[in-house]
N, C-alpha and C positions, 0 to 999 in steps of 0.2 A: 512573382511572388515574394511578399511581404514577409522575412526573416524574423520580425520582432511583433506580428499579428498575436494579439491575445485571444483566446478562442473562449466562449460560454462554454461551461460543460456538456451541455448539450450537443454542440455542434461536435464533441470531438465523438460522442458515441451513437451519433446520428446512424440507423442505420445497421450499425452492429447488433447483433441479438445476444451476444455471447462476446463481454469483454473480457470473463472470467474473473482475475483478482485485480485490484486497482490499488495504486497508493497516488496521495496529491500531496505533496507539501510546498508550502511558498509563504507569503505574507498577506495577510488581508489588506484591507483600503485602509484601514484605520492602524495598521503596523502591528498587527497579532500575529506570533506563530502557528501557522496552519499545520496542520496532521489529519488525516484524513483515510480511511483505509475500508475497503468493500470487498465481499465475498457474491460470487453468485455460484452456481450450481446446476446440472445437467440431471447428474443420477440420483438416486435415493437416498444413498449415501451421506454425497455433498450436501444436498439441500438440507438433510438432520444435523444441523448447527446453526448457533446464532453465538453474539458475541455476549461476553459478560465482563463486568468490572468488578477488581480485588482490589484493593489498597492502592487506587491511582494505575493499575496495570489493566491490561486487558486480555482477554483470553478469549481461545475459541472454545465451544462446550457443544455436546450433544442438545438437541433439543428434546429429544426422547433417546434415552442411553440404550434403552431394550432393542433399540432400532439400528444402534451400532455395527455397522462390517467392518472396517478399517481404519481405526484410529490413526494410525501412523502419519498421514500427510494433511489432516484434516483439523487436529486438535492441536494447540501450539499455543503459547503467549504470544500474541499478535503487538503488544505495545509494553514496552518495559524503560524505564531509566537509570541512570547511569552520572551523578554529578552533574556537569552541565550538558550531559547527552540525551535527548530523547530519540528512541529508538523503534521503530516501526517496520516490519516484513510480513512476506504471505506465508512462512511457515516456521520451522523451529530455529533457523538461525537467527532469530532475534536472540535466542540465548548465545548462541556463538559470537555475535556482534557483543554483546555485552561481558561475557566473560573477556576477551578479547582486551575490549577497554578497561578492566578492571586491572588487565598484566601491562598494560602499558601501549596496548597497538593502536592504531588509529582503524577508523571503520573500513577503510578498503583492504587493509594488510589483514584485517580478523576474518574478512570472508574470502581468501584466497585458500580457507580449508573447505570451503564449501562448493559443491556443483550444483547441476540444475536437478530438478526431482526426477527419481528413478520410476517413472510413470510411463514407460514404453507404451505406446509409440508418440505419445505426446511429448515428453520430456519439456513438461512446464516450468517456464522460467522461474529461478526465487528473485523476486523483485525485493529492494531494502531501500530505507531513507533512515536518516539521523540527521535532527535538528542539534547544532550546537549552537548553545547559548554563552556570549560574553560580552562584557562592556556596555550591560543594558541592551543589547541588539543579538544576531543572530544569522549563522550562514547555515544552511540545507547541503546535504549529499542525496543523491541516488543511485542506486547499482540493479545491474541487471545482468545474471549468469544464465548464460542460454548453451543449448545445445550447439556443436559448431557443423554438426551435419546431420541428416535422417539417421544414422545409427547412434547416435547419442556416445560417438569415439571420444570427444574431447569437449571442454569446456572453452565459453566464449564469454569474456569478461569486460564488462563496460560500467566505465566510474562517472558520473556529471558531477560538479560542484556549483553552487548558484550563490550569489549576496542577496540577502532578501530586499525588496524592489516592492513599495506599495501597490497592493493588487493584483499581484502578479505569483502565480504557481506554475507548478511543474506537475505533469500527470503520465503514468507509467503503467500499463498494466501489462498481465500474461498474453491475451491472445488478441489476436486482429480481427476475429471472427468464429462462427462455428466452424465445423469442418472434423475430418475422421481422415487421419491425424487435426489436430486442432493448428491452425495455423501461429506460431509465436508470433510474439511485439517485434516490430522492426523500428529500426532509426531512433533519435533522440525521443527525449523525454517530451511531450506536448506543452506547449504555453497554455497557461488557463486563467480565465479572470478568477478572483476571489474576492467576494463582497464582503461588505464590514459584518453583514448580522452574519453569525453560525446558522441562524432557525433560517435564513435564505439560504445559505449554499447547503445545507442538509436537504430540504427539500429539492433546489436543481439537482441535485447528483441522485435523489433516491429517483424522483420524477422521470429522470433520464436515462435509469436502468432500464432493461427488458423485463415488463412486468411478471413475467413465466421465470424467469431464472436469477430474478436479484434475489439475495439471501439475508445480508444482513450488513450496514453502514456503521462507523464510528466515525465524528470527527471531534477534535479537540484546538480549542483557540486559547492561547498561550501569551500574557502578557510577558513581552522579555526581559522587562524591568520588575516585577514582581513576583513571575514566576506564578503566578495565580491561573486559574484557567475557567473556561465554560468548556463545558462536553456534552455529546447528543449522541444518543443511540439509539438505532430504528432494525427493526428485524421484521421481516414478512407473516410472523408468527401472531405479532400484536394486535 
């Protein structure tokens, strides 16, 4: 097995009807810092949401506010920035990291105050990413917090740090597939090929996700020198 193999996104989700929520971080073939986040859903409550963008930050929001059942785990800031850091996560730990950075904590230390989601029996992992810009380049980190056992009695914490390499990204998601309870993601983040075109990558991710369960996708390509960025937003209700 070639541990340095880089897969197309479609290869990584092939045959998986329910990836859950997913994050991709890395560098495009032409040197942009790439941040991507998508959500999927099975229940009516989970499917009743979309991404919204306000002042450079990304939030989940109900598509139909009258149908919201429990907003606690589905409504949150998905992407925010502070100084030289861009943070994107699958829950309200986005705010935890941002507040930690403001007080001098690093990305991983800020997350020590958080655990997996309290949604027994699934105990959905909290997945988080941080892109750190410095010297006209960047590095990136990924984290996953998941239950150490089927009882949810303790949290297992995993952190990964990467240099920026052209065309290389890392993909982490919450579930290995559908099931009851849902099987938690296992192993290291997966290496994924990132093209130069944000439109190509947007289409590649969206079209690879299960059509019945995909909900919303946000991508940002940031120039590490100027910090200017392109963004794309797509959801099932368009």
